[in-house]
N, CA and C atoms as a LAMMPS dump frame, in Angstrom:
ITEM: TIMESTEP
0
ITEM: NUMBER OF ATOMS
651
ITEM: BOX BOUNDS ff ff ff
-5.0000000000000000e+02 5.0000000000000000e+02
-5.0000000000000000e+02 5.0000000000000000e+02
-5.0000000000000000e+02 5.0000000000000000e+02
ITEM: ATOMS id mol type element x y z
1 1 1 N 446.45 -252.585 147.994
2 1 2 C 446.767 -251.327 148.188
3 1 3 C 447.087 -250.443 146.879
4 2 1 N 446.649 -249.261 146.74
5 2 2 C 446.982 -248.61 145.505
6 2 3 C 448.311 -248.448 145.094
7 3 1 N 449.219 -247.872 146.463
8 3 2 C 450.649 -247.621 146.188
9 3 3 C 451.079 -248.995 145.666
10 4 1 N 450.96 -250.133 146.141
11 4 2 C 451.715 -251.458 145.675
12 4 3 C 451.188 -251.633 144.302
13 5 1 N 449.914 -251.632 144.028
14 5 2 C 449.498 -251.689 142.443
15 5 3 C 450.273 -250.656 141.581
16 6 1 N 450.458 -249.32 141.927
17 6 2 C 451.193 -248.638 141.104
18 6 3 C 452.612 -249.191 140.723
19 7 1 N 453.339 -249.383 142.106
20 7 2 C 454.653 -249.797 141.675
21 7 3 C 454.705 -250.994 141.115
22 8 1 N 453.918 -252.097 141.147
23 8 2 C 453.787 -253.32 140.342
24 8 3 C 453.722 -252.804 138.967
25 9 1 N 452.687 -251.809 138.639
26 9 2 C 452.578 -251.338 137.384
27 9 3 C 453.949 -250.9 136.548
28 10 1 N 454.52 -249.902 137.541
29 10 2 C 455.79 -249.535 137.075
30 10 3 C 456.832 -250.723 136.81
31 11 1 N 456.93 -251.482 137.845
32 11 2 C 457.821 -252.565 137.49
33 11 3 C 457.626 -253.616 136.382
34 12 1 N 456.2 -253.797 136.129
35 12 2 C 456.048 -254.576 135.114
36 12 3 C 456.405 -253.935 133.791
37 13 1 N 455.736 -252.664 133.635
38 13 2 C 456.304 -251.927 132.527
39 13 3 C 457.656 -251.886 132.246
40 14 1 N 458.593 -251.746 133.246
41 14 2 C 460.052 -251.783 133.09
42 14 3 C 460.405 -253.243 132.669
43 15 1 N 459.864 -254.213 133.154
44 15 2 C 460.298 -255.544 132.643
45 15 3 C 460.042 -255.9 131.324
46 16 1 N 458.741 -255.626 130.945
47 16 2 C 458.277 -255.919 129.785
48 16 3 C 458.932 -254.869 128.485
49 17 1 N 459.305 -253.984 128.877
50 17 2 C 460.11 -253.31 127.631
51 17 3 C 461.437 -253.426 127.208
52 18 1 N 461.378 -253.791 125.648
53 18 2 C 462.493 -254.479 125.491
54 18 3 C 463.689 -253.179 125.525
55 19 1 N 464.689 -253.904 125.99
56 19 2 C 466.195 -253.013 126.165
57 19 3 C 466.244 -252.279 127.635
58 20 1 N 465.298 -252.904 128.198
59 20 2 C 465.39 -252.522 129.827
60 20 3 C 466.709 -253.112 130.455
61 21 1 N 466.849 -254.233 130.32
62 21 2 C 468.031 -254.931 131.137
63 21 3 C 469.597 -254.419 130.658
64 22 1 N 469.686 -253.457 130.7
65 22 2 C 471.124 -253.169 130.299
66 22 3 C 472.093 -253.34 131.333
67 23 1 N 473.524 -253.496 130.895
68 23 2 C 474.55 -253.635 131.675
69 23 3 C 475.211 -252.488 132.041
70 24 1 N 474.625 -251.549 132.769
71 24 2 C 475.399 -250.266 133.253
72 24 3 C 475.901 -250.716 134.413
73 25 1 N 477.028 -250.078 134.589
74 25 2 C 477.969 -250.197 135.684
75 25 3 C 477.118 -249.943 137.081
76 26 1 N 476.508 -248.403 137.379
77 26 2 C 476.327 -248.101 138.568
78 26 3 C 474.731 -248.276 138.962
79 27 1 N 474.045 -248.868 138.012
80 27 2 C 472.587 -248.862 138.185
81 27 3 C 472.037 -250.366 138.16
82 28 1 N 472.523 -251.347 138.976
83 28 2 C 472.328 -252.624 139.093
84 28 3 C 471.909 -252.882 140.533
85 29 1 N 471.165 -253.888 140.698
86 29 2 C 470.506 -254.493 141.888
87 29 3 C 470.873 -255.836 141.949
88 30 1 N 471.321 -256.383 142.825
89 30 2 C 471.457 -257.787 143.06
90 30 3 C 470.119 -258.264 144.051
91 31 1 N 469.585 -259.442 143.783
92 31 2 C 468.681 -259.924 144.533
93 31 3 C 468.543 -261.339 144.407
94 32 1 N 467.815 -261.756 145.777
95 32 2 C 467.625 -263.116 145.969
96 32 3 C 466.389 -263.276 147.028
97 33 1 N 465.899 -264.295 147.208
98 33 2 C 464.874 -264.609 148.474
99 33 3 C 465.885 -265.563 149.285
100 34 1 N 465.174 -265.171 150.673
101 34 2 C 465.973 -266.122 151.584
102 34 3 C 464.936 -267.576 151.593
103 35 1 N 463.783 -267.437 151.584
104 35 2 C 462.808 -268.547 151.662
105 35 3 C 461.839 -268.559 150.409
106 36 1 N 460.981 -269.259 150.416
107 36 2 C 459.851 -269.413 149.569
108 36 3 C 459.059 -268.625 149.807
109 37 1 N 458.489 -267.348 148.937
110 37 2 C 457.406 -266.29 149.356
111 37 3 C 455.895 -266.548 148.43
112 38 1 N 455.306 -265.819 148.862
113 38 2 C 453.767 -265.956 148.286
114 38 3 C 453.099 -264.752 148.621
115 39 1 N 452.084 -264.346 147.429
116 39 2 C 451.42 -263.065 147.788
117 39 3 C 450.074 -263.52 147.102
118 40 1 N 448.894 -263.118 147.794
119 40 2 C 447.287 -263.335 147.27
120 40 3 C 446.929 -262.084 146.484
121 41 1 N 446.219 -262.311 145.405
122 41 2 C 445.541 -261.23 144.691
123 41 3 C 444.155 -261.655 144.585
124 42 1 N 443.251 -260.526 144.848
125 42 2 C 441.895 -260.738 144.686
126 42 3 C 441.55 -260.599 142.98
127 43 1 N 442.358 -259.851 142.59
128 43 2 C 442.355 -259.499 140.793
129 43 3 C 443.315 -260.414 140.316
130 44 1 N 442.712 -261.183 139.431
131 44 2 C 443.557 -262.165 138.711
132 44 3 C 444.365 -261.405 137.581
133 45 1 N 443.969 -260.342 137.022
134 45 2 C 445.062 -259.746 136.117
135 45 3 C 446.256 -259.058 136.948
136 46 1 N 446.051 -258.525 138.103
137 46 2 C 446.989 -258.256 138.893
138 46 3 C 447.974 -259.378 139.209
139 47 1 N 447.679 -260.559 139.513
140 47 2 C 448.224 -261.684 139.848
141 47 3 C 449.169 -262.068 138.768
142 48 1 N 448.516 -261.96 137.388
143 48 2 C 449.451 -262.268 136.203
144 48 3 C 450.333 -261.229 136.06
145 49 1 N 450.292 -260.194 136.275
146 49 2 C 451.212 -259.185 136.196
147 49 3 C 452.537 -259.37 136.9
148 50 1 N 452.185 -259.681 138.281
149 50 2 C 452.892 -260.057 139.455
150 50 3 C 453.674 -261.188 138.844
151 51 1 N 452.989 -262.359 138.301
152 51 2 C 453.859 -263.718 138.007
153 51 3 C 454.457 -263.213 136.885
154 52 1 N 454.498 -262.447 135.813
155 52 2 C 455.203 -262.155 134.575
156 52 3 C 456.262 -261.215 135.113
157 53 1 N 456.133 -260.374 135.996
158 53 2 C 457.589 -259.716 136.5
159 53 3 C 458.337 -260.607 137.268
160 54 1 N 457.811 -261.604 137.995
161 54 2 C 458.652 -262.301 138.794
162 54 3 C 459.436 -263.504 137.58
163 55 1 N 458.768 -263.786 136.678
164 55 2 C 459.476 -264.765 135.617
165 55 3 C 460.17 -263.832 134.962
166 56 1 N 460.261 -262.829 134.696
167 56 2 C 461.309 -261.926 133.818
168 56 3 C 462.449 -262.011 135.062
169 57 1 N 462.3 -261.718 135.991
170 57 2 C 463.408 -261.969 137.022
171 57 3 C 464.17 -263.178 137.273
172 58 1 N 463.684 -263.973 136.671
173 58 2 C 464.237 -265.359 136.836
174 58 3 C 463.658 -266.237 137.856
175 59 1 N 462.818 -266.088 138.494
176 59 2 C 462.357 -266.588 139.776
177 59 3 C 461.6 -267.915 139.247
178 60 1 N 461.54 -268.788 140.235
179 60 2 C 460.693 -270.014 140.175
180 60 3 C 459.3 -269.53 140.549
181 61 1 N 458.342 -269.794 139.476
182 61 2 C 456.841 -269 139.971
183 61 3 C 455.843 -270.152 139.713
184 62 1 N 455.025 -270.287 140.651
185 62 2 C 453.718 -270.906 140.42
186 62 3 C 452.742 -270.048 140.881
187 63 1 N 451.293 -270.731 140.494
188 63 2 C 450.146 -269.756 140.866
189 63 3 C 448.726 -270.775 141.426
190 64 1 N 448.204 -270.294 142.293
191 64 2 C 447.151 -271.509 142.72
192 64 3 C 445.793 -270.647 142.99
193 65 1 N 444.7 -271.252 142.998
194 65 2 C 443.315 -270.875 143.344
195 65 3 C 443.199 -271.017 145.084
196 66 1 N 442.809 -270.342 145.821
197 66 2 C 442.959 -270.621 147.118
198 66 3 C 441.606 -269.63 147.642
199 67 1 N 440.331 -269.935 147.828
200 67 2 C 439.314 -269.479 148.296
201 67 3 C 438.993 -267.988 147.954
202 68 1 N 438.91 -268.211 146.301
203 68 2 C 438.474 -266.768 145.701
204 68 3 C 439.556 -266.178 145.304
205 69 1 N 440.641 -266.462 145.593
206 69 2 C 441.906 -265.623 145.495
207 69 3 C 442.902 -266.449 144.655
208 70 1 N 443.751 -265.533 143.874
209 70 2 C 445.027 -266.049 143.376
210 70 3 C 446.218 -265.871 144.029
211 71 1 N 446.855 -267.197 144.419
212 71 2 C 448.104 -267.098 145.085
213 71 3 C 449.2 -267.357 144.158
214 72 1 N 450.189 -266.264 144.213
215 72 2 C 451.436 -266.702 143.45
216 72 3 C 452.424 -266.679 144.188
217 73 1 N 453.226 -267.736 144.375
218 73 2 C 454.346 -268.405 144.908
219 73 3 C 455.503 -268.178 144.086
220 74 1 N 456.705 -268.009 144.729
221 74 2 C 457.978 -267.627 143.941
222 74 3 C 459.075 -267.619 144.943
223 75 1 N 460.129 -267.903 144.451
224 75 2 C 461.475 -268.193 145.06
225 75 3 C 462.643 -267.716 144.043
226 76 1 N 463.616 -267.301 144.632
227 76 2 C 464.676 -266.887 143.881
228 76 3 C 466.063 -267.077 144.882
229 77 1 N 466.363 -268.457 145.1
230 77 2 C 467.403 -268.927 146.017
231 77 3 C 468.819 -268.609 145.721
232 78 1 N 469.226 -268.131 144.367
233 78 2 C 470.478 -267.84 144.189
234 78 3 C 470.6 -266.165 143.625
235 79 1 N 471.535 -265.683 144.075
236 79 2 C 471.529 -264.209 143.622
237 79 3 C 471.574 -263.886 142.198
238 80 1 N 470.74 -262.982 141.918
239 80 2 C 470.949 -262.562 140.45
240 80 3 C 470.876 -261.2 140.266
241 81 1 N 470.674 -260.417 139.221
242 81 2 C 470.724 -258.998 139.09
243 81 3 C 470.193 -258.402 138.013
244 82 1 N 469.659 -257.228 138.116
245 82 2 C 469.043 -256.559 137.066
246 82 3 C 469.773 -255.057 136.778
247 83 1 N 469.948 -254.875 135.721
248 83 2 C 470.755 -253.64 135.385
249 83 3 C 469.748 -252.709 134.422
250 84 1 N 469.791 -251.579 134.899
251 84 2 C 468.807 -250.39 134.293
252 84 3 C 469.682 -249.132 133.896
253 85 1 N 468.866 -248.474 132.696
254 85 2 C 469.596 -247.422 132.488
255 85 3 C 469.584 -246.266 133.398
256 86 1 N 468.901 -245.942 134.531
257 86 2 C 469.183 -244.787 135.261
258 86 3 C 468.941 -245.179 136.626
259 87 1 N 469.362 -244.508 137.493
260 87 2 C 469.25 -244.475 138.818
261 87 3 C 467.697 -244.621 139.338
262 88 1 N 466.951 -243.616 138.792
263 88 2 C 465.489 -243.692 139.229
264 88 3 C 464.866 -244.805 138.817
265 89 1 N 465.24 -245.458 137.955
266 89 2 C 464.694 -246.695 137.555
267 89 3 C 465.383 -247.683 138.456
268 90 1 N 466.416 -247.75 138.707
269 90 2 C 467.098 -248.871 139.913
270 90 3 C 466.328 -248.64 141.205
271 91 1 N 465.779 -247.179 141.602
272 91 2 C 465.298 -247.297 142.908
273 91 3 C 463.765 -247.697 142.731
274 92 1 N 463.119 -247.485 141.521
275 92 2 C 461.81 -248.06 141.517
276 92 3 C 461.791 -249.539 141.407
277 93 1 N 463.013 -250.12 140.994
278 93 2 C 462.951 -251.632 141.018
279 93 3 C 463.411 -252.083 142.751
280 94 1 N 464.176 -251.191 143.48
281 94 2 C 464.585 -251.535 144.618
282 94 3 C 463.257 -251.413 145.482
283 95 1 N 462.563 -250.37 145.367
284 95 2 C 461.308 -250.449 146.068
285 95 3 C 460.321 -251.594 145.816
286 96 1 N 460.307 -252.014 144.777
287 96 2 C 459.265 -253.119 144.489
288 96 3 C 460.02 -254.309 144.838
289 97 1 N 460.926 -254.867 144.616
290 97 2 C 461.972 -255.871 145.327
291 97 3 C 461.719 -256.019 146.616
292 98 1 N 462.003 -255.072 147.497
293 98 2 C 461.805 -255.011 149.256
294 98 3 C 460.289 -255.296 149.35
295 99 1 N 459.557 -254.521 148.601
296 99 2 C 458.208 -254.907 149.055
297 99 3 C 457.729 -256.307 148.768
298 100 1 N 458.262 -256.968 147.802
299 100 2 C 457.932 -258.383 147.392
300 100 3 C 458.801 -259.162 148.282
301 101 1 N 459.382 -258.774 149.007
302 101 2 C 460.356 -259.506 150.186
303 101 3 C 461.549 -259.86 149.797
304 102 1 N 462.174 -259.5 148.773
305 102 2 C 463.574 -260.025 148.43
306 102 3 C 464.744 -259.252 149.18
307 103 1 N 465.654 -259.891 149.344
308 103 2 C 467.076 -259.429 150.127
309 103 3 C 467.592 -258.562 148.655
310 104 1 N 468.186 -257.212 149.016
311 104 2 C 468.793 -256.908 147.748
312 104 3 C 470.102 -256.139 148.281
313 105 1 N 470.898 -255.855 147.166
314 105 2 C 472.296 -255.469 147.443
315 105 3 C 472.202 -254.252 146.233
316 106 1 N 472.383 -253.039 146.712
317 106 2 C 472.324 -251.752 145.657
318 106 3 C 473.465 -250.718 146.178
319 107 1 N 474.433 -250.782 145.42
320 107 2 C 475.523 -249.826 146.122
321 107 3 C 475.205 -248.353 145.128
322 108 1 N 475.864 -247.526 145.923
323 108 2 C 475.718 -246.187 145.429
324 108 3 C 477.264 -245.542 145.357
325 109 1 N 477.486 -244.574 144.548
326 109 2 C 478.809 -243.674 144.427
327 109 3 C 478.575 -242.891 145.794
328 110 1 N 479.908 -242.292 146.258
329 110 2 C 479.875 -241.513 147.439
330 110 3 C 479.24 -240.162 146.901
331 111 1 N 479.29 -239.679 145.943
332 111 2 C 478.6 -238.655 145.538
333 111 3 C 477.242 -238.632 145.461
334 112 1 N 476.447 -239.586 145.581
335 112 2 C 475.12 -240.012 145.516
336 112 3 C 474.497 -239.547 146.976
337 113 1 N 473.37 -238.819 147.105
338 113 2 C 472.573 -238.811 148.359
339 113 3 C 471.359 -238.82 147.998
340 114 1 N 470.433 -239.441 149.06
341 114 2 C 469.105 -239.816 148.877
342 114 3 C 468.423 -238.373 149.295
343 115 1 N 467.65 -237.964 148.291
344 115 2 C 466.59 -237.053 148.545
345 115 3 C 465.762 -237.355 149.719
346 116 1 N 465.445 -236.207 150.368
347 116 2 C 464.43 -236.479 151.536
348 116 3 C 462.896 -236.59 150.628
349 117 1 N 462.793 -236.29 149.546
350 117 2 C 461.459 -236.443 148.761
351 117 3 C 461.394 -237.503 148.108
352 118 1 N 462.645 -238.448 148.283
353 118 2 C 462.345 -239.708 147.238
354 118 3 C 461.854 -240.775 148.305
355 119 1 N 461.255 -241.592 147.757
356 119 2 C 460.866 -242.755 148.786
357 119 3 C 461.375 -243.947 147.799
358 120 1 N 462.398 -244.547 148.408
359 120 2 C 463.235 -245.787 147.984
360 120 3 C 462.943 -246.933 148.548
361 121 1 N 461.782 -246.943 149.328
362 121 2 C 461.11 -248.21 150.035
363 121 3 C 462.191 -248.69 151.11
364 122 1 N 462.882 -247.605 152.054
365 122 2 C 463.81 -248.079 152.948
366 122 3 C 462.885 -248.178 154.201
367 123 1 N 461.857 -247.671 154.228
368 123 2 C 460.866 -247.896 155.683
369 123 3 C 460.243 -249.236 155.474
370 124 1 N 459.757 -249.655 154.211
371 124 2 C 458.73 -250.767 154.184
372 124 3 C 459.936 -252.128 153.886
373 125 1 N 461.047 -251.888 153.261
374 125 2 C 461.666 -253.095 153.009
375 125 3 C 462.481 -253.665 154.025
376 126 1 N 462.69 -253.041 155.164
377 126 2 C 463.748 -253.653 156.073
378 126 3 C 462.786 -254.428 157.336
379 127 1 N 463.38 -255.414 157.946
380 127 2 C 462.841 -256.27 158.874
381 127 3 C 462.28 -255.326 160.071
382 128 1 N 461.251 -255.904 160.657
383 128 2 C 460.47 -255.035 161.605
384 128 3 C 461.305 -254.969 162.906
385 129 1 N 461.632 -253.605 163.297
386 129 2 C 462.349 -253.4 164.603
387 129 3 C 463.49 -253.38 164.436
388 130 1 N 464.097 -253.475 163.035
389 130 2 C 465.438 -253.126 162.84
390 130 3 C 465.945 -251.899 162.022
391 131 1 N 467.07 -251.219 162.306
392 131 2 C 467.267 -250.059 161.648
393 131 3 C 468.367 -250.176 160.538
394 132 1 N 468.203 -249.633 159.268
395 132 2 C 469.013 -249.785 158.248
396 132 3 C 470.452 -249.521 158.749
397 133 1 N 471.453 -250.055 158.154
398 133 2 C 472.885 -249.69 158.358
399 133 3 C 473.822 -249.532 157.186
400 134 1 N 474.523 -248.903 157.064
401 134 2 C 475.172 -248.527 155.758
402 134 3 C 476.93 -248.797 155.985
403 135 1 N 477.253 -249.711 154.687
404 135 2 C 478.68 -249.83 154.891
405 135 3 C 479.082 -248.869 153.874
406 136 1 N 480.259 -248.358 153.878
407 136 2 C 481.315 -248.005 152.496
408 136 3 C 482.179 -248.882 152.311
409 137 1 N 482.74 -249.097 150.987
410 137 2 C 483.846 -249.861 150.546
411 137 3 C 484.414 -249.539 149.337
412 138 1 N 485.429 -250.059 149.121
413 138 2 C 486.086 -249.864 147.75
414 138 3 C 487.238 -251.066 147.619
415 139 1 N 487.592 -251.162 146.311
416 139 2 C 488.804 -252.115 145.91
417 139 3 C 489.596 -251.36 145.17
418 140 1 N 490.562 -250.671 145.344
419 140 2 C 491.307 -250.292 144.733
420 140 3 C 492.108 -250.382 143.648
421 141 1 N 492.577 -251.583 143.646
422 141 2 C 493.308 -252.485 142.82
423 141 3 C 492.515 -253.665 142.293
424 142 1 N 492.822 -253.697 140.925
425 142 2 C 491.944 -254.808 140.448
426 142 3 C 492.178 -256.249 141.167
427 143 1 N 491.153 -257.118 141.238
428 143 2 C 491.557 -258.324 141.611
429 143 3 C 490.803 -259.363 140.772
430 144 1 N 491.703 -260.58 140.675
431 144 2 C 490.932 -261.533 139.713
432 144 3 C 490.505 -262.673 140.626
433 145 1 N 489.133 -262.866 140.42
434 145 2 C 488.756 -264.149 141.027
435 145 3 C 488.677 -265.391 140.281
436 146 1 N 488.621 -266.473 140.803
437 146 2 C 488.511 -267.603 139.975
438 146 3 C 487.714 -268.868 140.357
439 147 1 N 486.567 -268.467 140.196
440 147 2 C 485.071 -269.476 140.696
441 147 3 C 485.363 -270.775 140.141
442 148 1 N 485.143 -271.682 141.063
443 148 2 C 485.228 -273.252 140.498
444 148 3 C 483.949 -273.639 139.971
445 149 1 N 482.864 -273.146 140.438
446 149 2 C 481.729 -273.606 139.938
447 149 3 C 480.759 -272.899 139.072
448 150 1 N 479.862 -273.084 138.332
449 150 2 C 479.35 -272.111 137.295
450 150 3 C 478.274 -271.379 138.011
451 151 1 N 477.708 -272.012 139.201
452 151 2 C 476.781 -271.27 139.936
453 151 3 C 477.288 -270.226 140.813
454 152 1 N 478.59 -270.377 141.394
455 152 2 C 479.114 -269.816 142.062
456 152 3 C 479.645 -268.443 141.289
457 153 1 N 479.861 -268.626 139.907
458 153 2 C 480.506 -267.714 138.866
459 153 3 C 479.149 -266.5 138.756
460 154 1 N 478.004 -267.199 138.58
461 154 2 C 477.028 -266.415 138.116
462 154 3 C 476.419 -265.506 139.237
463 155 1 N 476.526 -266.17 140.659
464 155 2 C 476.225 -265.457 141.847
465 155 3 C 477.132 -264.201 142.19
466 156 1 N 478.368 -264.459 141.895
467 156 2 C 479.32 -263.58 142.217
468 156 3 C 479.169 -262.224 141.295
469 157 1 N 479.164 -262.446 140.109
470 157 2 C 478.775 -261.56 139.248
471 157 3 C 477.626 -260.636 139.614
472 158 1 N 476.586 -261.163 139.652
473 158 2 C 475.289 -260.59 140.231
474 158 3 C 475.549 -259.968 141.594
475 159 1 N 476.193 -260.304 142.557
476 159 2 C 476.398 -259.441 143.685
477 159 3 C 477.473 -258.339 143.243
478 160 1 N 478.574 -258.438 142.73
479 160 2 C 479.474 -257.378 142.639
480 160 3 C 478.602 -256.421 141.563
481 161 1 N 477.951 -256.591 140.541
482 161 2 C 477.203 -255.771 139.802
483 161 3 C 476.126 -254.889 140.953
484 162 1 N 475.689 -255.494 141.705
485 162 2 C 474.79 -254.947 142.785
486 162 3 C 475.658 -253.766 143.368
487 163 1 N 476.795 -254.243 143.818
488 163 2 C 477.57 -253.25 144.55
489 163 3 C 478.025 -252.36 144.066
490 164 1 N 478.114 -252.352 142.507
491 164 2 C 478.252 -251.095 141.753
492 164 3 C 479.829 -251.201 141.28
493 165 1 N 480.245 -252.372 141.102
494 165 2 C 481.788 -252.419 140.826
495 165 3 C 481.817 -252.706 139.502
496 166 1 N 483.028 -252.422 138.771
497 166 2 C 483.117 -252.775 137.484
498 166 3 C 483.692 -254.033 137.278
499 167 1 N 482.794 -254.787 136.593
500 167 2 C 483.097 -256.318 136.319
501 167 3 C 483.43 -256.804 134.826
502 168 1 N 484.675 -257.441 134.69
503 168 2 C 485.1 -257.909 133.608
504 168 3 C 485.174 -259.287 133.669
505 169 1 N 485.133 -259.94 132.515
506 169 2 C 485.177 -261.371 132.342
507 169 3 C 486.237 -261.864 131.289
508 170 1 N 487.269 -262.808 131.76
509 170 2 C 488.348 -263.355 130.859
510 170 3 C 488.319 -264.704 130.918
511 171 1 N 487.895 -265.229 129.751
512 171 2 C 487.893 -266.603 129.577
513 171 3 C 488.935 -267.075 128.675
514 172 1 N 489.865 -268.096 129.28
515 172 2 C 491.199 -268.757 128.903
516 172 3 C 491.387 -270.099 129.415
517 173 1 N 491.809 -270.93 128.569
518 173 2 C 492.365 -272.355 128.952
519 173 3 C 491.144 -273.387 129.625
520 174 1 N 490.022 -272.869 129.235
521 174 2 C 488.8 -273.568 129.554
522 174 3 C 488.239 -273.375 130.615
523 175 1 N 488.483 -272.163 131.313
524 175 2 C 487.599 -271.676 132.436
525 175 3 C 487.71 -270.089 132.468
526 176 1 N 486.804 -269.847 133.207
527 176 2 C 486.461 -268.167 133.276
528 176 3 C 486.807 -267.522 134.153
529 177 1 N 487.361 -266.203 134.386
530 177 2 C 487.84 -265.588 135.804
531 177 3 C 487.184 -264.302 135.407
532 178 1 N 486.897 -263.777 136.753
533 178 2 C 486.158 -262.514 137.098
534 178 3 C 487.15 -261.443 137.585
535 179 1 N 487.296 -260.349 136.647
536 179 2 C 488.188 -259.477 137.033
537 179 3 C 487.159 -258.104 137.62
538 180 1 N 487.471 -257.674 138.761
539 180 2 C 486.678 -256.571 139.544
540 180 3 C 487.368 -255.577 140.315
541 181 1 N 486.814 -254.426 139.869
542 181 2 C 487.415 -253.399 140.535
543 181 3 C 486.417 -252.243 140.896
544 182 1 N 486.53 -251.538 142.077
545 182 2 C 485.915 -250.577 142.633
546 182 3 C 486.511 -249.558 143.262
547 183 1 N 487.352 -248.613 142.2
548 183 2 C 488.457 -247.768 142.973
549 183 3 C 487.725 -246.616 143.42
550 184 1 N 486.456 -246.284 143.336
551 184 2 C 486.172 -245.144 144.086
552 184 3 C 485.152 -245.883 145.287
553 185 1 N 485.214 -244.978 146.478
554 185 2 C 484.434 -245.426 147.761
555 185 3 C 482.955 -245.22 147.193
556 186 1 N 482.241 -246.423 147.741
557 186 2 C 480.776 -246.832 147.393
558 186 3 C 480.081 -247.152 148.804
559 187 1 N 478.666 -246.96 148.611
560 187 2 C 478.157 -247.214 149.944
561 187 3 C 476.673 -247.848 149.648
562 188 1 N 476.178 -248.756 150.696
563 188 2 C 475.161 -249.581 150.445
564 188 3 C 474.563 -249.863 151.91
565 189 1 N 473.227 -249.766 151.662
566 189 2 C 472.237 -249.823 153.193
567 189 3 C 472.151 -251.343 153.16
568 190 1 N 471.997 -251.981 154.639
569 190 2 C 471.563 -252.971 154.829
570 190 3 C 470.616 -253.219 155.867
571 191 1 N 469.874 -254.125 155.879
572 191 2 C 468.646 -254.28 156.529
573 191 3 C 468.673 -254.304 158.379
574 192 1 N 470.068 -254.539 158.767
575 192 2 C 470.236 -254.53 160.241
576 192 3 C 471.732 -254.516 160.372
577 193 1 N 471.724 -254.462 161.496
578 193 2 C 473.412 -254.29 162.219
579 193 3 C 473.964 -255.816 161.649
580 194 1 N 473.47 -256.99 162.005
581 194 2 C 473.908 -258.089 161.78
582 194 3 C 474.113 -258.337 160.379
583 195 1 N 473.212 -258.143 159.427
584 195 2 C 473.258 -258.015 158.149
585 195 3 C 474.553 -257.342 157.475
586 196 1 N 475.046 -255.874 158.244
587 196 2 C 475.915 -255.193 157.8
588 196 3 C 477.229 -255.9 158.106
589 197 1 N 477.334 -256.481 159.333
590 197 2 C 478.495 -257.177 159.753
591 197 3 C 478.793 -258.446 158.925
592 198 1 N 477.774 -259.024 158.496
593 198 2 C 477.905 -260.294 157.554
594 198 3 C 478.616 -259.734 156.18
595 199 1 N 478.134 -258.602 155.657
596 199 2 C 478.304 -258.194 154.504
597 199 3 C 479.793 -257.667 154.524
598 200 1 N 480.084 -256.88 155.838
599 200 2 C 481.583 -256.407 156.127
600 200 3 C 482.639 -257.727 155.689
601 201 1 N 482.331 -258.819 156.549
602 201 2 C 483.067 -260.167 156.365
603 201 3 C 483.153 -260.396 155.181
604 202 1 N 482.022 -260.518 154.379
605 202 2 C 482.225 -260.877 153.055
606 202 3 C 483.087 -260.111 152.51
607 203 1 N 482.861 -258.612 152.273
608 203 2 C 483.713 -257.902 151.453
609 203 3 C 485.119 -257.794 151.799
610 204 1 N 485.577 -257.929 153.016
611 204 2 C 486.885 -257.836 153.683
612 204 3 C 487.703 -259.176 153.088
613 205 1 N 486.775 -260.194 152.947
614 205 2 C 487.212 -261.573 152.35
615 205 3 C 487.749 -261.643 150.841
616 206 1 N 487.251 -260.499 150.224
617 206 2 C 487.561 -260.435 148.886
618 206 3 C 488.541 -259.275 148.576
619 207 1 N 489.003 -258.556 149.48
620 207 2 C 490.033 -257.752 149.538
621 207 3 C 489.447 -256.174 149.569
622 208 1 N 488.122 -256.227 149.927
623 208 2 C 487.532 -254.856 149.775
624 208 3 C 488.405 -253.768 151.142
625 209 1 N 488.501 -252.631 150.984
626 209 2 C 488.513 -251.843 152.29
627 209 3 C 487.063 -251.433 152.692
628 210 1 N 486.648 -251.495 153.945
629 210 2 C 485.375 -251.595 154.319
630 210 3 C 485.356 -250.011 155.517
631 211 1 N 484.477 -249.341 155.622
632 211 2 C 484.168 -248.605 156.696
633 211 3 C 482.741 -248.796 157.184
634 212 1 N 482.664 -249.167 158.54
635 212 2 C 481.497 -249.375 159.244
636 212 3 C 481.409 -248.864 160.736
637 213 1 N 480.428 -247.875 160.993
638 213 2 C 480.665 -247.08 162.102
639 213 3 C 480.02 -247.951 163.27
640 214 1 N 479.423 -249.022 163.045
641 214 2 C 478.82 -249.842 164.085
642 214 3 C 477.907 -249.099 164.924
643 215 1 N 477.025 -248.349 164.535
644 215 2 C 476.329 -247.177 165.084
645 215 3 C 475.197 -248.074 165.986
646 216 1 N 474.775 -249.008 165.353
647 216 2 C 473.401 -249.795 165.919
648 216 3 C 473.856 -251.22 166.463
649 217 1 N 473.31 -251.567 167.577
650 217 2 C 473.691 -252.798 168.287
651 217 3 C 472.353 -253.567 168.501
């Protein structure tokens, strides 16, 4: 599809330009795959671009020839995040990641409103037959988290950045703490009512206030 190819070109250009991966507070997206995914390409150059973008994102990637096509297989089982300089770039990545089959978390401030003219991939990225559902959340007081394992530490930072929270790191006495605050109300969309409920539980478990209308069942 021409649209997918254009989005891929945008994503690849973003990925390969030095300085794109910035640590901006409000323009981060957390992402992972729930399972191993694959995409078939007739054009080997497009397959290579896709593979390079996925590699830049930290995915496990391989490619195979199959009946005249190039099949790119990839997985990203643990949460990671990408931070970019503007919300426009974040939405381009959001669209590309959803079309590539990733689960994402991308929070917005309350003064952010989606323009009807903008296409952020909300229609294509959600599971078939399920309506996107929104959570509002905030963490008014700073909370210090004490991850016990390195992999949990990295995933927590990725998720919290994707939620749009302010994240600080405090290393002392041989271990590292995560200091997180989200003192303004934020909101994020999730792919279904069940997904929103799961994230609501996760957020409350870390002390967030959460507003959830429970409109979809």
